[in-house]
Kinemage of the C-alpha trace (Angstrom):
@kinemage 1
@onewidth
@group {chain A} dominant
@subgroup {mainchain}
@vectorlist {calphas} color= white
{ca unk a 1} P 15.185 15.059 37.963
{ca unk a 2} L 16.494 15.566 41.472
{ca unk a 3} L 14.410 18.228 43.234
{ca unk a 4} L 16.559 21.343 43.545
{ca unk a 5} L 16.154 23.498 46.639
{ca unk a 6} L 17.096 26.618 44.605
{ca unk a 7} L 14.394 26.099 41.883
{ca unk a 8} L 11.684 27.967 43.840
{ca unk a 9} L 14.030 30.842 44.522
{ca unk a 10} L 15.102 30.935 40.844
{ca unk a 11} L 11.434 31.046 39.714
{ca unk a 12} L 10.700 33.800 42.187
{ca unk a 13} L 13.711 35.791 40.965
{ca unk a 14} L 12.602 35.431 37.346
{ca unk a 15} L 9.227 36.866 38.411
{ca unk a 16} L 10.974 39.959 39.811
{ca unk a 17} L 13.689 40.697 37.276
{ca unk a 18} L 14.554 40.184 33.662
{ca unk a 19} L 17.764 38.205 34.112
{ca unk a 20} L 19.080 35.610 36.567
{ca unk a 21} L 22.508 33.887 36.453
{ca unk a 22} L 23.094 30.327 37.587
{ca unk a 23} L 26.808 29.968 38.313
{ca unk a 24} L 28.545 26.890 39.704
{ca unk a 25} L 31.001 24.171 39.016
{ca unk a 26} L 30.693 21.761 36.116
{ca unk a 27} L 28.322 18.824 36.285
{ca unk a 28} L 26.107 20.006 39.170
{ca unk a 29} L 22.852 20.310 37.185
{ca unk a 30} L 22.738 23.959 36.047
{ca unk a 31} L 21.573 23.052 32.532
{ca unk a 32} L 19.008 20.552 33.876
{ca unk a 33} L 17.662 23.195 36.289
{ca unk a 34} L 17.504 25.813 33.536
{ca unk a 35} L 15.569 23.475 31.288
{ca unk a 36} L 13.164 22.469 34.103
{ca unk a 37} L 12.380 26.129 34.911
{ca unk a 38} L 12.083 26.964 31.162
{ca unk a 39} L 9.582 24.111 30.701
{ca unk a 40} L 7.096 25.902 32.927
{ca unk a 41} L 7.106 29.184 30.981
{ca unk a 42} L 7.526 30.467 27.424
{ca unk a 43} L 11.233 30.325 26.695
{ca unk a 44} L 13.990 29.958 24.161
{ca unk a 45} L 17.245 28.222 25.013
{ca unk a 46} L 20.591 29.377 23.511
{ca unk a 47} L 23.914 27.628 24.176
{ca unk a 48} L 26.429 30.437 23.802
{ca unk a 49} L 29.222 27.893 23.601
{ca unk a 50} L 27.678 26.804 20.280
{ca unk a 51} L 28.942 28.759 17.272
{ca unk a 52} L 25.530 28.430 15.582
{ca unk a 53} L 23.663 29.910 18.595
{ca unk a 54} L 26.204 32.760 18.952
{ca unk a 55} L 25.651 33.558 15.249
{ca unk a 56} L 21.964 33.995 15.924
{ca unk a 57} L 22.876 36.945 18.070
{ca unk a 58} L 24.918 38.720 15.418
{ca unk a 59} L 22.076 41.249 15.359
{ca unk a 60} L 20.636 40.864 18.853
{ca unk a 61} L 17.834 43.470 18.546
{ca unk a 62} L 16.395 41.763 15.478
{ca unk a 63} L 16.707 38.282 17.043
{ca unk a 64} L 15.114 39.318 20.324
{ca unk a 65} L 12.322 41.163 18.448
{ca unk a 66} L 11.377 37.882 16.755
{ca unk a 67} L 11.104 36.138 20.172
{ca unk a 68} L 8.927 38.343 22.351
{ca unk a 69} L 6.068 37.454 24.661
{ca unk a 70} L 2.642 39.101 24.610
{ca unk a 71} L 3.981 42.065 26.543
{ca unk a 72} L 6.889 42.665 24.106
{ca unk a 73} L 9.551 41.166 26.440
{ca unk a 74} L 12.192 38.889 24.953
{ca unk a 75} L 12.106 35.206 25.928
{ca unk a 76} L 15.718 33.952 26.180
{ca unk a 77} L 17.604 31.517 28.326
{ca unk a 78} L 21.176 30.687 27.534
{ca unk a 79} L 24.478 29.277 28.548
{ca unk a 80} L 27.968 30.595 28.349
{ca unk a 81} L 30.903 28.959 30.105
{ca unk a 82} L 28.624 27.397 32.756
{ca unk a 83} L 26.734 30.624 33.391
{ca unk a 84} L 23.048 30.880 32.606
{ca unk a 85} L 20.836 33.854 32.089
{ca unk a 86} L 17.193 34.331 31.327
{ca unk a 87} L 15.317 37.196 29.892
{ca unk a 88} L 11.545 37.477 30.035
């Protein structure tokens, strides 16, 4: 993977807050970056452009309760129309 200048800032932001959005034009590496950051921490990836992944969130509280870390925080990273968000 090409080293991304923003990766360190993204990781620091995820340490401070529950959600971070990666927004940019198509084909610039947002998904690659999201997966690279997620590889270094407990995470779950959802593609919200996928009908199957959207269906998993039909009851979001139940879904998130099944995917919590040791501190009871949900572990989610996802994609919707080129926008990414993470939840620790």
